[in-house]
N, C-alpha and C positions, 0 to 999 in steps of 0.2 A: 638412381637406377633407371636412367632414360632408356636403356637397351635391354631391359628384362624381357626374355623371350625372343629377342632378335638373333638372327643367324647371319654371321659375317664371314666373308671370304676375303683374305688379305694376302697379297704377294709381297715378297721381299721382307718377310717379317722376322728374320733371325737376328737383325741388328738395326741400329740407327732409328730412323723414322718409323719403319715398319714395326720394330719391336715395341717402341713407345706407344704406337697406335694400338697394337694388339693388347697391350697391358691396359690401356685406357678403356678400350671397349669392354674387356673382361671386368674391370673394376666397376663398370656401370651395368653389369648384369648380362652382357652378351655372351653367346657361344661363338668361338672363332675357329675357323679352319685356316691354317696358315700354310702358305707355300713358300719354299725358298730352295735355292740350289745347294745351300750349305746344309746337308742332311745332318751332320753331327751337331751343329748348333741348334737346328730346328728341333731335332728329337730331344735334345737336352732341355730345351724350353718346355716342350710338351710334357716332359716327365716331372716338372717342378710341381710340388704339391700345393704351392701357394695359388696356383691357378684354379684349384678346386675342380679339376676335370672339365673346365670350360674351354680348354685349348687343345686342338688336334693339329697334327702336322703331316704334310705329305711333300716329299721332295719334288720340286717343280722347276723345270727349265722353261721360262716363258718364251724362249725363241722357238719352242716346239709346240705346235697346235695341240697335239695329243696330250701333252702334259697339262695344258690349260684346261681342256675339256675334262681330263681325268681329275684335276683338282676340284672343279666345280661339281662334277658328278659325285665325287666322294663326299663333298660337303652336303649336298642335297640328300644323299643316302644316310649320312651320319646324323644330321640335324633335322631331316624331314623337309628341307627347303632352304632357300637363300633369300635374305632380305636386303643385304648390303654387300657391295663389292668395292674394295679399295685396291685399284691397280697401281701398285707402288714399286714393284721390282725394277731394278735398273743398275747401271754402273756408268762410269764416265765414257766408255766406248772409245772410238778412235780419236786421237788428239791432233792429228795432222791437219794442216791448212788445206784449203780447197785445191791449191795447185800441187799438192803432194799426196793426197789421199787416194787409195786404190778403190776400185769398185767393190771388192770384197769387204774392205774395212767400212765403206759407206753402208753397204747392205746390212752388215752385222749390226751396226749401231742403230739403224732404222728398225730392224727386226726386234732388237732388244727393247727399244724405248718407245716405239710407235706402233708397230704391227702387233706387238703383244697386247697393248691396250685395246686396239681395235678388236682383236680376237677375244679378249676377255669380255668386252661389252657384247660382242656378237653371241657368244655362247652362254652368257648369264641370262640373257633376255627370256628364254623359255622358262627358266626356273622362277624368275621374278614375275612373269605373267601368271604362273600357277599360284604364286603367293599373293596376287592382287596388286602388285606394284613393288617398288623398291627404290634404293638410292645408290648411285655409283659416284665414286670420287676417284679422280685420276691425278697422279703426280706430274705436274708440268715443272716449270722452273723460271726464275727471273731471266735466265739465258734466252727464253722465248721472246722476251720483250725488247731487248737491246743487244747490239753487237758489243763485244768486248768482255763479256762475263763468262764465256765458256767456249770450248771447241766448236767448230762450225757444224759438224755432223750431230753432235749432242744438241746444240741450240736449235737446229732446224727440226730435229725429232720432237723436241719439247714444244716448239711452236705448233707442230702438227697435233700433239696431244691436246693443246689448248683449243685449237679450232675443231678437232674431232669431238671434243666434249660438247662444244656449243651446237654443232650440227646434230649429234646424237641426242642431245636434250630435246631438240625440236622434233626429231623423228619418233622418239620414244614417249613423248608426253601423252600420247593417246593410250598408252598402256600403264599410266600412272607411275612411270619410272623417271626419276630426276637424275640428271647428270651434270656434274660440276668438276672443275679442276682447281688445283691449288699450286701456287708458284712459290716454293721456298727460296729464301735468299741463302746466305752462307750459314748453314746449320752445322754445328759441330758433330759430325758423324765421321765414319772412316772412309767416305767416298774419295776424298782427296788423297789420302795416303794410299788407298788401294789402287788409285789411278797411276801412282808412281812406282809400284812394286817392281815393274820391269827394269827400273833404274837402280834397284837394290834397296835393301831394308833401311840403310842409312839415309838414302834420299827420301824414302817414304816417311821416315820419322821426322826428318827435317821439314818436309812439306806440312805434315800434320802440326808440328810445333809452330811453324810460321802462321798457319791458318788460325790456330787457337790464340795466338798473340795479336793478329791483325783484325780478326772478326769484330771485336767490340768497338773498333775505331772506324769501321768501314761504312757505317750508316748512322743516321741521326740518333737512333736508340743505342746508347753506349753500353751494350752488353752483348755477349755472344748469343746467337740463336741456338736453341736447344731442340732436340727431337720432340719434346713434349709440346713445344709451341706449335708445331705442325699437327701433332696428334689431336690437340684440342680443337683446332679448326676443322679437321676432318670430321671429328665427332659432331660438331655443330652442323656441318653440311649434311650429315647422314641422319640427323635426329629430327624429331617432330618440330623442334624449334626452328629448323631450317626448311620446313616443308613448303615454303613459298619461294624458295631459291632454286633456280635451275638455269643451266646454260651460261654460268659465269665462271670467271677465274678470280681467285682471291690471292693477292700477293701477301705473303707472310715473310717479310724481308727486313724488318726493323726500319722501314722507310728508305731503303737503299735506292729505290727508283723514284723517289719524290721529285728529284731534280739533280742538277750537277752539284758537286760538293760545296761550291761557294753559296748555294741556296740555304744550306743548313749549318755550315762550318764558318763561324765569324773570322777565323784565321786564314781562310782561303779567299784570295781576291777574285772577283768576278770580272766580267767584261766591262760593266759600268764603272767599277772601281778603277780599272786600268785606264779607261778613257778620261775619267775626271782627274786622275792623278798624272796624266801625260803632260809633258812640258808644253807651255803655251808659246805661240809665235812661230 
């Protein structure tokens, strides 16, 4: 019960990583105020008796500053304060390349994935200062680290989240507030299918099935990443066990970014193999 008496605000909690993290916090004694745009799913979660009245829900669109402040104020009123914030809400955003994307598509993706995190931090600080400190965890992505893992607008936004977390950690240390980010790899959530819904339900199902089949083979750890893998890392960063950690990003990706595929897959030849096997003369 590491979080007995702790008050948590969490965005994007009605599914996937957010839902798993909310459940993990509650299982360890926390009270959770969850925000999500999906009011039906969020309200259904909050009504479940197994959460023992530890979960409250408020519909939240994180692209709207008033919704962010409203969620934080509601949590402070409901629980008497805020100790932990997990800025997790997001979606794939615009998928177009840099030579195709419109200004509106770019701005929407940045507002959803980066501006929302900045505003969440901005507006939770007064609540955490009243509480004597706190911990903030922000969802970045492996797409922040290398090209080729996601759309450009999404990847740039997530790189911004990672750097924002580091700078905010430096600025907020004086208030006993720690800030870290986490970079999930391919985690089996609905984000990939949701990103393809404009192409039709059949395409969305095909993408989801392909991801579920490919994920276990995409990294050195030969199993699919699950939402609870992220949840448990978030809990560590927010807990007393993580109290000496601030300003870092943790990759939870099954080793996907340890190196090129040939560094961990013996069946994939690397450059040295190619050179040593090249014909002589």
